[in-house]
N, C-alpha and C positions, 0 to 999 in steps of 0.2 A: 290310595295304595298305587294308581297306574303310574304316578308321580315318582313314586320312590322306586318302582320296579322297571321305569322307562320302558313302557310297552305301550303298543298299538293295539286300535279295537280287533283286528283281525288276528291276534294271536293269543287271546284267551278268552274264558268264557266263564260265567258264574259271578255272582256280587257279595258273597260271604265266604268266610274261611271254609266252609264246608262244602261249598258247592265250586270254590274256584279252582280254575284249571289253566295251566301255559300249553303252549303247544309243547309236543314233546314230556312235557313233565306233569305229573299229578300234585298234590300238595299233601302236607302232613299238618292239619290245623291246631292240633295238640301242640307240636314244635313251634308254630308260627305264634301261638298266643303266647307260649312261653317267651319267646323272643322278644315280642313286645313288652312284655311284663319287665324283662330284665332291663332292656332300654330306658322305660319309664321309671324305674326304681334308680338307675344311673341317673336321669335327668333330675329327679328328686333330691339326690345326694349331690348336686350341683357338680357332677362330672361329665367334661364334654364327651358328647356321644358321635360328633360327627365333625368333619373338618373340610372346609373348603379346599382345594386344591388348586383353584385359579383366584386371580386377584379380582377385585370390583371392575376394574379397567377390563380386563379380559373378557368379564362375562357380560359387560355392556357391548363389548365389538362382538362376541358371540353369544347370544341369549341361551345356545345350546349347553355352555359349559354352567349354566346356572345350577343345575341341580345335580353336577357332576363333584363326586368328593368320596371320602371315606367314612364309613360307619366303624366306630372304635369298639372294640370288646376286650377290655382292660385285662392284663393278666398282671403279674409280679412287676413292680417298678424296676428298671432295669433289664428285664428278661430280652431274650430275644424276639422277634416279631415276624408275623407271617400275615400275606395279604392275600385274600381269597377273591374268585373272582368267577361270576357264575357263566353258566351258558345262556344260549336263546340264539343260536346260529347268526350273532351278528345282528339280530333284526330286534332283538329286546334284550332285557336284562334280568334273568328269573332270579333276583336275589333271595327271596323269599324261599326257594328252594335250594338253590344250589350255592349259596356261599354264607347267608345268615345263619342256616343250622349249623353249618361248619365251623364258623369264627367263636362260638362259644365253646364248642368242646375243647378247642385250642387253645382258648380263655381260662377253661376248668385245670387243663396240665400246666398252668403258670405261665403260658407264654402270651403275648400280648398279639391281638389279631385285628385284621381291617377287613371291613368287606367293601370291596370298591363298588360304587355305581359309576358306570362310564356311559361315554354316548355310543349309541348303537352304530354300527358300521365299523368295516374291517380296520379303516387307517385310524380314526378317531379311538376307538376301543385301545388300540397299541400305544397309540399317543398318551390315551387317559392312565394307562397303568405306569408308562415310563415317567408321567407326570408324579404320579402319586408316590412311587417309590423315591423320587427326588426328593419331594416334599418330606416324608418321613427322614431322610438322611438329614436335610436342613433343618429340621425342626425334632431330632433325636431327643435332644437334652431338654427340651420343653415337654416333649410327650412321656420322657422316662422311658426310651425303648434302646436296647442293644443293637445296632447293625450288623454285627459280626455274623456271619451264616444265616441270615435271613432266609425265609422261605416263601414261594410262590406257589400257590395252589390253585385248581381249577377244574372245572368240570366243562365237557365239550368244546364251545366256543372259546369258553376262559382257560381251559387246557391249552389251546393254541397260544393264548396271550403269555400264558406261565411259561411253556416251551420255549418260545420266540426268544421271550425277555431272557431265557437261561441261557440261549444260545448265543444272542448278539449283545446282550446288555442294554441298559435304557438308554444310553447314546444314542444307539441305531436308530431310534424312535423319537428323539427329540429332548430325551432326558438329561441329567447330568451326567458325567463320565464316571461311573460307580461300580464297584465290584459286582460280578454274577451271584444270584443267590447261591447260599450254600446247599440247598436241595428245591427241587421241583416236585410238587405232587399233581399229578394227572388222573383225570377219571375220562373215561369214554370220549375220544376223539380221534379222528384218521390222520393225526399230525404224523408226519414223517421227517422233517429235516431234523438236522443233528450236527454236531461237530465233534471233535476233539477234544475241545473246552466245556462243553457240556457240563452241567453240575450234575450230582448223583440224582436219581429219579426213583422215584414211586409211581408204580400204574395200579389202577383199579379198572376192571371193565367187565361188561357181562357178557356170557357167551351168545346171547340171543338179542345181541345188539346190531340190528338193521340198519344203524346210523355209522356207527363207529366199530368195524369189524375189529374183534379181539386179535385176529392174527396180525393184523397191521399194526396194531400197539405192540405185540411181543416181537414182531420183526424189528421195531425202532430200537425195542428193551436190549434184544439181542445184539444189536448193533453197539450200542452203546456200551454193554458187558465187554464184548470183545476189544473195546479201545481201552479197558482197565476203570471203566467209570461206575462206580456202585450202583446198582441197581435193586429194584423188589419189584416183581409182577405179580399180579394176583386176578384169575378170570374166575369169575362167578358163574358157576352154571345155572342156565336158566333164565337169568337178570337182562332185561333190555336195558334201553336208552334211559340215563337221567335218573339212576336209582338214589340219587343223593347218599345220606348217611345210610342208606340200606337197613334202617329200621325194619325190623320182624323180616328180614330176608337172610338169606346165606351170608350176605357182605356186611350183617351187623358187626361192629367193632372195626372196621376196616380202618377208620380215621385215627382209633389208638395204635393200631400196626404203623400205620403212616408216620404219626409223632413219634413213635420210637424209632424209624428208620431216621427221621429228621435230627433227632437227639444223639443218634450215634457218629452223624457228620460232624456235631460240635466237638467232639473229642479230640 
């Protein structure tokens, strides 16, 4: 599990799905088991579930790239795609909480979803997301995805990645010269940068988040809306940081609203 999540000893506790905790995050054992079984079924059906985004030569030159890549949650062939980016303060990648649960919900809606396992660290995380998007575009025919109006999703640090790639595009971080995403979906981050070229943006945050103040996210969303960029903002009363899908809380169902927002941008 540590290899998949890219975490270090000081960022987690517990050794079973029932007791496992990440810094800033709890865990949903039922959802985690569901995801593991989904991936197992896909593998048994000989469907590819993981894509390396770096070549063997690149991984030999930099061993940190060896476990970096995309887990694929298959939707309808030829459907658009989303890349989900977990949070973790750029110190770890909390995929089992902040991207693996999200990706199956997107695939259930018919879209193709990827969960990115990136290298912790501010610079390397952005480089890996840019490389991942470039990889998907280069292999779109093989993977059977539509690259029009793709979406970038993320929570906390992952939301910063999604937002900045939306503002500056992949080539600004070492990727190919490609279109910006058609939609950015952000959860709980204090990110403030934006531009007139930013994509339509959906935001979800809790009012009791002591890490990412909902008012900061509201101010950025309002600034985008003032520029004529489509936005949708949700502040969920009483929720703190890292609520993920929000199962069993006032935020439950937010991801379906985000998918509907994304679909509107495809028209």
